[in-house]
C-alpha positions as CSV (number, residue, x, y, z in Angstrom):
1,M,0.0,0.0,0.0
2,D,1.4,3.4,-1.1
3,L,0.9,6.0,1.6
4,S,2.9,8.7,-0.2
5,L,-0.2,10.6,-1.2
6,L,-1.4,10.9,2.5
7,A,2.1,12.3,3.5
8,E,2.1,14.6,0.5
9,L,-1.3,16.0,1.3
10,G,-0.6,16.6,4.9
11,T,-2.6,16.4,8.1
12,T,-4.7,19.5,7.5
13,V,-5.9,18.4,4.1
14,V,-6.6,14.8,5.3
15,L,-8.7,16.2,8.2
16,L,-10.6,18.5,5.9
17,S,-11.2,15.5,3.6
18,A,-12.7,13.6,6.5
19,L,-14.9,16.5,7.5
20,I,-16.2,16.7,3.9
21,A,-16.8,13.0,3.9
22,F,-18.8,13.2,7.2
23,L,-21.0,16.1,5.8
24,A,-21.5,14.2,2.6
25,G,-22.5,11.0,4.4
26,T,-24.9,13.0,6.7
27,I,-26.8,14.5,3.8
28,K,-26.9,11.2,1.9
29,G,-28.3,9.5,4.9
30,A,-31.0,12.1,5.3
31,V,-32.2,12.4,1.6
32,G,-30.6,9.5,-0.1
33,F,-28.2,11.2,-2.5
34,A,-25.6,14.0,-3.0
35,L,-22.6,12.3,-1.4
36,P,-20.6,12.2,-4.7
37,L,-21.6,15.9,-5.5
38,I,-20.5,17.1,-2.1
39,M,-17.3,15.0,-2.0
40,I,-16.1,15.8,-5.5
41,S,-16.8,19.5,-5.0
42,G,-15.3,19.8,-1.6
43,L,-12.3,17.6,-2.2
44,S,-11.5,19.2,-5.6
45,S,-11.1,22.5,-3.8
46,I,-8.2,21.0,-1.7
47,M,-6.6,18.5,-4.1
48,A,-6.5,17.8,-7.8
49,P,-9.8,16.6,-9.3
50,P,-8.5,13.2,-10.4
51,L,-7.3,12.6,-6.8
52,A,-10.7,13.8,-5.5
53,L,-12.5,11.4,-7.8
54,G,-10.4,8.5,-6.7
55,A,-10.7,9.4,-3.0
56,M,-14.5,9.3,-3.1
57,L,-14.9,5.9,-4.8
58,L,-14.8,3.6,-1.7
59,P,-17.1,5.9,0.4
60,V,-19.6,6.0,-2.6
61,L,-19.5,2.2,-2.8
62,M,-19.9,1.7,1.0
63,T,-22.7,4.3,1.6
64,N,-24.7,3.1,-1.3
65,A,-24.6,-0.5,0.1
66,L,-25.7,0.7,3.5
67,Q,-28.6,2.6,1.9
68,T,-29.6,-0.3,-0.5
69,F,-29.8,-3.0,2.2
70,R,-30.9,-0.9,5.2
71,T,-34.4,-2.4,5.0
72,G,-33.2,-5.9,3.9
73,I,-32.3,-7.7,0.8
74,G,-36.0,-8.5,-0.2
75,P,-37.1,-4.9,-0.8
76,A,-33.8,-4.1,-2.7
77,I,-34.4,-7.0,-5.1
78,R,-38.0,-6.1,-5.7
79,E,-37.1,-2.4,-6.5
80,A,-34.2,-3.5,-8.7
81,R,-36.6,-5.5,-10.8
82,A,-38.9,-2.5,-11.0
83,V,-36.2,-0.2,-12.3
84,W,-34.1,-2.6,-14.3
85,R,-34.1,-0.4,-17.5
86,Y,-32.7,2.6,-15.6
87,I,-30.0,0.5,-13.8
88,L,-29.0,-1.2,-17.1
89,I,-28.5,2.0,-19.1
90,V,-26.9,3.9,-16.1
91,C,-24.3,1.1,-15.7
92,L,-23.5,0.9,-19.4
93,A,-23.1,4.6,-19.8
94,I,-21.0,4.9,-16.7
95,V,-18.5,2.2,-17.9
96,I,-18.2,3.8,-21.4
97,A,-18.1,7.4,-20.3
98,A,-15.6,6.8,-17.5
99,Q,-12.9,5.8,-20.0
100,F,-13.0,9.4,-21.3
101,V,-12.7,11.1,-17.9
102,T,-9.1,12.1,-18.4
103,A,-9.6,13.3,-22.0
104,I,-12.9,15.3,-22.0
105,P,-13.4,18.5,-20.0
106,T,-16.4,18.0,-17.7
107,Q,-17.3,21.7,-17.2
108,T,-19.8,21.7,-20.1
109,F,-21.5,18.6,-18.7
110,Y,-21.7,20.2,-15.2
111,F,-23.4,23.3,-16.6
112,I,-25.8,21.4,-18.8
113,L,-26.9,19.3,-15.9
114,G,-26.9,22.1,-13.3
115,V,-29.3,24.5,-15.1
116,P,-32.3,22.1,-15.5
117,V,-31.8,20.7,-12.1
118,V,-32.1,24.1,-10.5
119,I,-35.0,25.2,-12.7
120,L,-37.0,22.0,-12.1
121,S,-36.3,21.9,-8.4
122,L,-37.3,25.6,-7.9
123,V,-40.5,25.1,-10.0
124,Q,-41.5,22.2,-7.7
125,L,-40.5,24.1,-4.5
126,F,-43.0,26.8,-5.5
127,G,-45.7,24.2,-5.8
128,V,-45.8,23.3,-9.5
129,K,-45.9,19.6,-9.9
130,V,-43.8,17.9,-12.7
131,V,-45.2,14.5,-13.4
132,V,-44.2,11.8,-15.8
133,P,-47.3,9.9,-17.1
134,E,-47.4,6.2,-16.5
135,A,-47.4,5.5,-20.3
136,R,-44.1,7.4,-20.8
137,R,-42.2,6.1,-17.9
138,G,-40.4,3.3,-19.8
139,A,-39.0,5.8,-22.4
140,A,-38.2,8.2,-19.5
141,E,-36.2,5.6,-17.7
142,W,-34.0,5.0,-20.8
143,G,-33.5,8.7,-21.5
144,V,-32.9,9.9,-18.0
145,G,-30.8,6.9,-17.2
146,L,-28.6,7.6,-20.2
147,I,-28.0,11.2,-19.1
148,S,-27.3,10.1,-15.5
149,G,-24.8,7.4,-16.6
150,I,-22.8,9.8,-18.8
151,L,-22.6,12.3,-15.9
152,G,-21.7,9.5,-13.6
153,G,-18.8,8.2,-15.7
154,L,-17.5,11.7,-16.4
155,A,-18.1,13.5,-13.1
156,G,-18.8,10.7,-10.6
157,T,-22.4,11.9,-10.0
158,W,-25.7,10.6,-11.3
159,G,-27.9,11.6,-8.4
160,P,-29.7,14.9,-9.4
161,T,-31.3,13.6,-12.5
162,T,-32.2,10.3,-10.8
163,V,-33.9,12.2,-7.9
164,L,-35.8,14.5,-10.2
165,Y,-37.2,11.5,-12.1
166,L,-38.2,9.7,-8.8
167,I,-40.0,12.8,-7.7
168,A,-41.6,13.2,-11.1
169,I,-43.1,9.7,-10.8
170,E,-44.3,10.5,-7.2
171,T,-42.2,7.9,-5.4
172,P,-43.0,7.7,-1.7
173,K,-40.1,8.4,0.8
174,A,-39.5,4.9,1.9
175,R,-39.5,3.5,-1.6
176,Q,-37.5,6.3,-2.9
177,M,-34.7,5.6,-0.5
178,I,-34.5,1.9,-1.6
179,V,-34.8,2.7,-5.3
180,Q,-32.1,5.4,-5.0
181,G,-29.9,2.9,-3.1
182,V,-30.4,0.2,-5.7
183,I,-29.6,2.6,-8.6
184,Y,-26.7,4.3,-6.9
185,G,-25.4,1.0,-5.6
186,T,-25.3,-0.8,-8.9
187,G,-24.0,2.3,-10.6
188,S,-21.3,2.8,-8.0
189,V,-20.0,-0.8,-8.6
190,A,-19.8,0.0,-12.3
191,L,-18.0,3.3,-11.5
192,F,-15.6,1.5,-9.1
193,L,-14.7,-1.1,-11.8
194,A,-14.5,1.5,-14.5
195,H,-12.0,3.7,-12.6
196,L,-9.9,0.6,-11.7
197,Q,-9.6,0.3,-15.4
198,S,-9.0,4.1,-16.0
199,G,-6.4,4.3,-13.3
200,V,-8.1,6.9,-11.2
201,L,-8.3,4.4,-8.3
202,N,-4.8,3.3,-7.8
203,G,-2.2,2.5,-5.1
204,Q,-2.0,6.1,-4.1
205,T,-5.6,7.1,-4.0
206,A,-6.9,3.9,-2.5
207,P,-5.5,4.5,1.0
208,L,-7.1,8.0,1.2
209,S,-10.4,6.5,-0.1
210,A,-10.3,3.8,2.5
211,L,-9.6,6.3,5.3
212,L,-12.6,8.3,4.3
213,L,-14.9,5.3,4.8
214,I,-15.0,6.0,8.5
215,P,-16.3,9.6,8.6
216,A,-18.7,8.9,5.6
217,G,-20.1,5.9,7.6
218,L,-20.6,8.0,10.7
219,G,-22.3,10.7,8.7
220,M,-24.6,8.1,7.1
221,G,-25.7,7.0,10.6
222,L,-26.6,10.6,11.6
223,G,-28.3,11.1,8.3
224,F,-30.5,8.0,8.7
225,W,-31.5,9.3,12.2
226,L,-32.6,12.6,10.6
227,Q,-34.4,11.0,7.7
228,D,-36.5,8.8,10.1
229,R,-37.9,11.9,11.7
230,M,-39.1,13.6,8.4
231,D,-42.6,13.1,7.0
232,Q,-43.2,12.7,3.2
233,D,-43.8,16.4,2.6
234,R,-40.8,17.6,4.6
235,F,-38.6,14.9,2.9
236,K,-39.6,16.1,-0.5
237,Q,-39.0,19.8,0.5
238,V,-35.6,19.0,1.9
239,T,-34.7,16.9,-1.1
240,L,-35.6,19.7,-3.5
241,I,-33.6,22.2,-1.5
242,V,-30.5,20.0,-1.6
243,L,-31.1,19.6,-5.4
244,V,-31.1,23.4,-5.8
245,V,-27.9,23.8,-3.9
246,A,-26.3,20.9,-5.8
247,G,-27.5,22.3,-9.1
248,L,-26.0,25.7,-8.3
249,N,-22.8,24.1,-7.4
250,L,-22.8,22.3,-10.8
251,I,-23.4,25.5,-12.6
252,R,-20.5,27.1,-10.6
253,K,-18.2,24.3,-11.6
254,G,-19.4,24.5,-15.2
255,L,-18.6,28.2,-15.3
256,L,-15.4,28.3,-13.2
257,G,-14.1,24.8,-13.5
């Protein structure tokens, strides 16, 4: 195991990284998503983006597993069957797009994703419902899943579009948490394997990523505690607020890099 990266970053940066992982875990535990967004944004401000992407991979994998199987394996399998189209296209797109992560600037993708996320979230916060009709949900799964997977492979995040879709099909809180966990869980396995291939997760970034498992897991525990105390309306409101903040951050990254 190569610990040279930890020594190079220094104690202050490592502690800040742990704090970012704890905050990201807390928010993910509460609303089911945003850990990759928070970690990639926060870590990229204190280290090179490829290092930040590598550092978040194990926490993403672990927290998604916790979320997926929190209520047991049966509900996870049931929801996986229900959204198999979305899972399939997300995983395929992640694996393909991840191979271009070192060659394609991601700023444009951040901006393209951030603008509609902010607009759609604000519209719903102000009381306008965006609903995908039952007859169009199959096509919507393929389309939204493709967009999510491309963003996942290039930027390590496929949460905002997934959450907006789940809100648009009026998914209840308990089911939404399981569905998010299944989608992010399978996607994070694809992301993990893809970045083993791309070299983003390597002997240097793996020790830092493993270290961040602890604060991310502690944050998830706190987040689950908060989530259990929110009713459906409050959960949706908090989710949309997190989406607005996340979308604004994507726009910032798209404009400023």
